[in-house]
Steps between C-alpha positions, in 0.01 A plus 500: 500500500414819687861621471502436121177700462646794692814494282292483183279790612805707598664439161181598317467822699869584450474455122182710498677786678788492251277493191464819297178688561247479218534783253200670349376347179683623190549399138721561198332612176531293182453713188549196272696711247233769471608867535377683810452845649651557846290771667539671834225396739549792738569783254230490229621581149859384552641188338836357399598650165741699291432854376598429136619205291861623525504546879668249731391653834194323642252757634142515627329540163513341158501668162275209396226620738360387834409130511687419178689173543859630519683206658565130486549342843686183412596250770878475537517135601651594838357372827302640663298631205656811349464699180666697223289807419554601136363773274250365244657681204874517566540179702727692739484398866417711803835533676581654838785747448597757761169450682289577191342273240627526144478279193804289406554197277417170671822320582427129457868400502577630849250508788418866570329531840408864426272374220311239706193594706267337751129573450274401789128579492210477744288334231563368149274438204546242226304653209760657269248643253523882461377716788523243778683528831792257532624638832346723768691651792835414339838599638796492260857493622848371418522120511581359845517839676212513747564858611494668155203601282446690176314826566325732255430875496409731651457639146489334160841636393685363804719194447395177666732434795637206692460587867427350839156345536268711710166347394400839362255546215780589256633142524178309424388412147221342298608292201251500209494334160 
């Protein structure tokens, strides 16, 4: 009996040592089909946008104005939760090309990993009525690449970039309806 208890305790401790450490609490926003604004948390006045309706380069300002809902963040159906980020007017998708974000047609026929993004936030809201926060402290990066993030700035005319995650303020966003 004593020997069985020792073996059971040893097995429990061994499994506990091998288990992954608990990660900090995080969530994935659900916009429920409502357009959103993706604003820089660390650099006030910058947000995901395009400079004119004919532009395809995604920059740190929108011709629609700050806080205008420029994007749909639609879940891709991939696991873990990931998203297509598309322009509200053109329906074109944010696409990583040469390290920058541009707009391209969504390719539903062939899986395009450069059009699929992970969005992980410190906190998420559920009220999708206009002006509410759906995600706070959000990091956006290419799907299933833990060491890459989308950064903004330093100025409004600079293209958004796919770069290594450094936990800097130019990589953290607030998502608003």
